C-alpha positions in Angstrom: 148.8 101.6 105.2 152.4 100.5 103.4 151.5 97.5 101.5 154.9 96.5 100.8 155.4 96.0 104.5 152.7 93.9 104.7 153.7 91.5 102.1 157.5 91.0 103.6 158.3 87.7 104.7 159.4 87.7 108.6 162.9 86.6 107.6 162.8 89.7 105.6 161.2 91.6 107.9 163.5 91.0 110.9 166.1 92.6 109.3 164.3 95.7 108.9 164.0 95.7 112.6 167.1 94.4 113.7 168.8 97.3 111.7 166.2 99.9 113.1 164.9 101.0 109.7 161.2 100.5 110.9 159.9 100.1 114.0 158.0 97.1 115.9 155.4 99.5 116.7 155.0 100.9 113.1 154.8 97.0 111.5 152.0 96.2 114.4 149.9 99.5 113.3 150.5 98.8 109.7 149.2 95.2 110.3 146.4 95.9 112.7 145.4 98.8 110.1 145.3 95.8 107.2 143.5 93.6 109.5 140.2 95.7 110.2 140.6 96.4 106.5 140.5 92.9 105.2 138.8 90.5 108.0 135.2 91.0 106.9 136.6 89.7 103.3 138.4 86.3 105.2 136.6 86.0 108.3 140.3 84.8 109.4 140.2 85.9 113.2 138.1 85.2 115.6 139.6 87.8 118.3 141.7 90.6 117.7 143.9 92.1 120.2 144.7 95.3 119.3 145.8 97.2 122.6 147.7 93.8 123.7 150.1 93.6 120.6 150.5 97.3 120.5 152.2 97.8 124.4 154.1 94.7 123.6 155.6 96.4 120.2 156.6 99.5 122.4 158.4 96.8 124.4 160.2 95.3 122.2 161.2 98.8 120.2 162.7 99.3 123.7 164.5 96.2 123.8 165.7 96.7 120.2 167.0 100.0 121.1 168.8 99.3 123.4 170.4 96.8 122.0 169.0 93.9 123.4 167.5 92.2 119.7 166.3 88.5 120.3 166.3 87.2 116.9 164.4 86.7 114.1 160.7 87.1 115.6 161.7 90.1 117.9 158.8 93.2 116.9 157.2 90.4 114.9 153.4 90.3 115.1 151.8 86.9 114.8 148.5 85.1 115.1 147.5 81.7 115.9 145.0 79.3 115.7 142.5 79.4 118.3 143.2 75.9 120.6 146.7 77.2 121.3 146.2 78.4 124.8 147.1 82.2 125.7 147.6 82.2 130.0 144.1 84.9 130.4 142.9 85.3 127.3 139.9 83.9 126.3 140.3 80.6 124.0 137.3 79.5 122.5 138.6 76.5 120.4 135.8 78.0 117.6 133.1 76.4 119.7 130.3 77.4 121.8 130.9 75.3 124.9 134.3 76.7 125.3 133.6 80.5 124.1 134.6 82.1 127.3 137.4 79.6 128.1 140.2 81.3 129.7 143.6 79.1 130.1 145.4 79.5 133.2 148.4 79.4 131.9 150.2 80.0 128.2 151.0 76.7 126.0 154.4 76.3 125.6 154.5 77.0 122.3 153.2 80.2 123.2 155.2 81.1 125.8 158.8 80.2 123.3 157.5 82.6 121.0 156.6 85.3 123.5 160.7 84.4 124.9 161.8 85.2 121.0 160.3 88.6 120.9 157.0 87.9 119.2 154.3 90.3 119.0 150.6 88.7 119.3 147.4 90.5 117.3 145.2 87.8 117.8 143.8 84.3 117.8 142.3 82.7 114.5 139.4 80.9 113.1 139.3 77.3 112.8 136.8 74.0 111.9 135.0 73.5 115.4 137.6 71.6 118.0 139.8 70.8 115.0 137.6 68.5 114.2 136.7 69.2 110.2 138.4 70.7 107.6 136.2 73.0 105.4 136.4 75.3 108.3 132.4 76.3 107.7 132.2 77.0 111.3 128.3 77.4 112.7 129.7 80.0 115.7 132.1 82.2 113.9 131.1 81.7 111.1 132.8 80.2 107.7 136.4 81.1 106.2 136.9 82.4 102.9 140.0 81.1 101.0 142.1 84.3 99.7 142.0 83.0 96.4 138.8 82.8 95.6 136.7 83.6 98.4 133.2 81.2 97.6 136.1 78.5 98.0 137.1 77.2 101.5 140.4 77.4 103.0 140.8 73.7 103.7 140.6 73.1 107.8 141.2 72.4 110.8 143.8 75.5 110.5 141.5 77.4 108.0 142.0 80.8 109.5 145.6 80.7 109.8 146.0 79.6 106.4 143.5 82.7 105.0 145.7 85.3 106.9 148.9 84.1 105.9 148.1 83.5 102.5 146.1 87.7 102.6 149.0 88.9 104.9 147.3 89.6 107.6 149.9 87.9 109.8 153.6 87.2 109.1 153.3 83.8 110.2 150.9 81.6 112.1 151.1 78.5 113.9 148.2 75.3 113.4 147.6 71.7 114.4 147.6 69.1 112.4 145.3 65.6 113.4 145.1 64.2 109.7 146.1 66.8 107.8 144.7 70.5 109.3 148.3 72.3 108.5 149.1 70.6 105.6 145.2 71.1 103.7 144.8 74.6 104.5 148.7 75.3 103.4 148.1 73.3 100.1 144.2 74.9 99.6 145.9 78.7 100.5 149.6 78.4 98.4 151.5 78.7 100.9 154.0 76.6 102.9 153.3 74.3 106.0 154.8 72.1 108.1 153.9 69.2 110.5 156.7 68.0 112.4 157.9 64.8 113.7 155.4 63.5 116.7 157.1 64.9 119.7 159.4 67.2 117.9 157.0 70.3 119.4 155.3 70.3 122.8 151.5 70.0 122.5 151.2 71.2 125.9 148.7 73.6 126.2 147.1 72.8 123.2 143.7 71.6 123.3 143.6 68.2 122.1 141.5 66.3 119.3 143.6 63.1 119.0 146.0 62.5 121.8 148.1 60.0 119.2 147.8 62.4 115.8 148.0 65.5 117.2 151.0 68.0 116.3 151.7 71.4 116.2 153.7 73.4 113.5 154.5 76.6 111.7 152.2 78.0 108.9 154.0 80.6 106.5 154.9 82.7 103.9 158.4 81.4 102.9 159.9 77.6 103.6 162.7 80.3 105.9 159.4 81.6 107.9 158.9 77.9 108.9 162.6 77.1 109.2 163.0 79.9 111.7 159.8 79.2 113.4 160.9 75.8 114.2 164.2 76.8 115.7 161.7 78.7 118.2 159.3 76.1 119.2 161.1 72.4 118.5 163.2 70.9 121.7 162.0 68.7 124.7 159.4 69.9 127.3 158.9 67.8 130.1 154.9 69.0 130.7 154.5 67.1 127.8 154.8 63.4 128.2 155.1 62.6 124.0 157.9 65.0 123.5 161.0 63.9 122.5 164.2 64.7 124.4 166.3 64.7 120.7 168.4 67.9 119.7 167.1 70.4 118.0 168.8 71.5 114.4 169.5 74.9 113.0 167.2 75.0 110.4 167.5 78.1 108.6 171.4 77.0 108.5 170.6 73.8 106.2 168.3 75.8 103.3 170.9 76.1 100.5 168.3 74.2 97.6 170.9 71.5 96.8 169.4 68.0 96.0 171.8 67.0 94.2 172.1 62.9 94.9 168.9 63.0 96.8 166.6 60.2 96.6 162.9 60.9 95.9 160.4 57.8 96.7 157.2 57.6 94.6 154.4 55.4 95.7 152.3 55.4 92.5 149.5 52.7 93.8 148.2 55.1 96.7 149.9 58.6 96.5 148.9 58.8 92.9 145.5 57.4 92.4 142.3 59.1 92.0 144.9 62.7 91.6 142.9 65.6 89.2 144.6 65.9 86.2 145.8 69.6 86.7 147.3 68.3 90.3 149.1 65.3 89.3 150.2 67.3 86.3 152.2 70.2 88.4 153.3 67.5 91.0 154.7 65.8 88.7 156.3 68.6 86.5 158.0 69.3 89.9 159.7 66.3 90.9 161.1 66.0 86.8 162.8 69.8 87.9 164.0 67.9 91.0 165.5 65.3 88.9 167.2 68.4 86.8 168.9 69.4 89.9 170.3 66.0 90.2 167.9 63.9 92.5 166.7 60.6 91.8 163.7 59.3 91.7 162.3 55.5 93.1 159.0 53.9 92.7 158.3 51.5 95.8 155.2 49.7 96.6 153.8 50.0 100.6 150.8 47.0 100.7 149.2 48.6 103.6 148.6 51.9 102.6 145.2 50.3 100.9 144.0 50.4 105.1 145.4 53.6 106.0 142.1 55.8 105.9 140.0 53.1 107.9 142.9 52.9 110.5 142.8 57.0 110.4 139.3 56.9 111.1 139.0 54.6 113.7 141.8 56.2 115.6 140.8 59.7 115.0 137.2 59.2 115.4 137.4 57.2 118.7 140.1 59.2 120.5 138.2 62.4 119.6 134.9 61.1 121.0 136.6 59.9 124.2 137.4 63.8 124.8 134.3 65.0 124.2 132.0 62.0 125.4 131.0 63.8 128.3 129.6 67.1 126.7 128.2 64.6 124.2 125.7 63.0 126.5 125.0 66.1 128.5 124.4 69.1 126.1 124.9 67.4 122.2 122.9 70.3 121.0 126.1 72.9 121.9 128.0 71.3 119.4 127.7 72.1 115.4 125.7 69.8 113.4 128.9 68.3 111.3 131.1 67.6 114.4 128.4 66.1 116.7 127.7 63.5 114.0 131.1 62.9 114.0 131.8 62.7 117.6 128.6 60.1 117.4 130.3 58.1 114.5 133.3 58.0 117.3 131.4 56.5 120.0 130.3 53.2 117.2 133.9 51.8 117.2 134.4 48.7 120.1 137.9 47.9 121.6 138.6 45.8 119.4 137.8 47.9 116.3 140.5 50.8 117.7 143.1 47.7 119.0 143.1 45.9 115.2 143.4 49.9 113.7 146.5 50.4 116.0 148.2 46.5 114.5 147.6 48.0 111.5 149.1 51.1 112.3 152.5 49.5 113.4 152.1 47.9 109.8 152.3 51.1 107.9 155.0 52.7 110.1 157.1 49.7 109.4 156.8 50.1 105.6 157.1 53.5 105.9 160.2 52.9 107.9 161.6 50.2 105.3 160.7 52.9 102.4 162.4 55.8 103.9 165.3 53.7 104.1 166.0 53.1 100.6 164.8 57.0 100.0 165.5 60.0 101.6 162.0 61.6 100.8 158.5 60.6 99.8 156.6 62.9 97.1 153.1 63.2 97.0 150.3 66.0 96.2 149.1 67.4 99.3 145.7 67.8 98.1 144.1 65.4 94.8 141.6 68.1 93.9 141.1 71.6 94.1 139.4 73.0 97.2 135.3 73.1 96.5 133.2 75.9 96.9 131.9 76.3 100.8 128.7 74.9 101.6 129.4 71.5 99.4 130.4 68.6 100.4 131.8 66.9 97.2 135.0 67.4 95.1 135.4 67.0 91.2 138.4 64.5 90.5 139.1 63.8 86.7 135.1 64.5 86.2 133.9 62.5 89.0 132.0 63.7 92.2 133.9 62.5 95.2 133.6 62.5 99.1 135.2 65.9 100.1 136.4 64.6 103.6 137.6 61.2 102.8 139.6 62.9 99.8 140.8 65.5 101.7 142.8 63.5 104.3 144.1 60.7 102.0 147.2 61.9 101.3 148.1 63.7 104.8 146.4 61.3 107.5 149.4 58.5 106.8 151.9 60.8 108.4 149.5 61.5 111.5 149.7 57.4 111.8 153.3 57.5 111.7 153.9 60.7 113.3 156.5 61.0 110.3 157.3 64.9 109.3 155.5 65.9 106.6 155.9 69.4 104.2 153.5 71.4 101.9 155.0 73.9 99.9 152.9 75.4 96.8 153.6 73.2 93.5 151.8 75.0 90.9 148.5 76.5 90.0 145.5 75.6 88.6 142.2 77.9 87.6 143.4 80.4 89.3 144.1 77.9 92.1 146.9 76.7 94.3 148.6 73.3 93.8 149.9 71.7 97.4 152.8 69.1 97.0 153.9 67.4 100.1 157.6 65.7 101.1 156.9 63.2 103.6 160.6 62.2 105.6 162.5 60.5 108.5 161.7 60.8 111.8 163.3 64.5 113.2 164.6 65.2 109.8 162.7 68.3 109.5 165.8 70.0 108.3 166.3 67.9 105.1 162.2 68.3 104.0 162.5 72.1 104.6 165.9 72.1 102.1 163.8 69.8 99.4 161.0 72.7 99.7 163.8 75.0 99.4 164.5 74.1 96.1 160.9 74.0 94.6 160.0 77.3 96.2 163.1 78.6 94.4 161.4 77.2 91.0 158.8 79.6 91.5 155.9 77.2 91.1 153.2 79.5 91.5 154.7 81.9 88.5 153.0 85.5 89.4 150.1 84.4 90.5 148.4 86.1 93.5 145.1 85.7 96.0 142.4 87.9 95.4 142.5 89.3 98.7 145.4 91.0 99.8 147.1 94.2 100.0 
């Protein structure tokens, strides 16, 4: 097993494949060998499709050898969250109810990655129906954080976070309804982008809450996230929420230049009740950006005090509507934690839901106004270090506080507004990664990625590495 090959980024690996210094078959077999060795430690994979992956790798090798090189992802093995459809392949949603569900069509993101030449090694573990953030799954087992296997990897895309961090996939896709890309990216020390709502098609992805759901890359580097966006972004008529907006060349804009960048800081919400080491790391990165020529502007958004209630009223109501029939007819087949959430969702009235949408509009207007004055808003992704698997409390400045509530506190607003948000590693505390979140204007993912590139260049993680890695 070639350990150095496993730790390559997608963009670096692509150069080796393009130059024919290594073949897709060698890369894929090497990765499959490592998955078989490491998955019992992380439990990141629900299914491993070795035979199909090797068949596709051979096809990719033939195409590249004949001069038909398709781009960055050609011949690169990936794995994606198990709520993203693959034609004629089981897609479980990490549930008992859909354990044997076989889609008749690919998700749009799946088909676009296939067209780009990507190879798929399997489907990744997740919180059941993407409705949770600890990834302690009653049907497929808990996913373990590669930095500390006793701790949660974040969720609901916890398998994606753990697989990327442990190098058992070169990159991945997650879904995000209240932070499910950014939370595990923060907890696992990787890059995670929730694009603008409508930027990436949701066709062929099992919904959690229609108006809040997003799909985006989870990767080792900012450049890998940018490369993934160039493949998956763009209009799709099969998704009625998809926006017909031109796609940028995300990779071309990565120069890390932040001179003149206006950074917004919201003290009363995004820096309230943040554990000391997390706050220190994020503020240090902001100070580093100032040294590179960025300017910091403090701003106020009064409606944000209602954001957590609005997020829960919206997500719980929409999710419960989707699962209403199964909740009535087979409630015992849901995990206890999400069954409770679906039952709570049935308690909201139509008035509650519509009032939440009115406040949601106010929050969006305040963000839009703030982003006329600044270019990006920076905040912690999570206000704490991930807890031990099974704990429902987290420690923030010595106080025990609710895990779920504090997990989505800083990530949920970007789902309410639909604005893009990027989580990048921002530092280390007690051997665990700290995530820094960058929020921006609609369809301005390129700017977020460039700010992320500037932070990545600072090497905020130092030489720290996960425990579980090649």
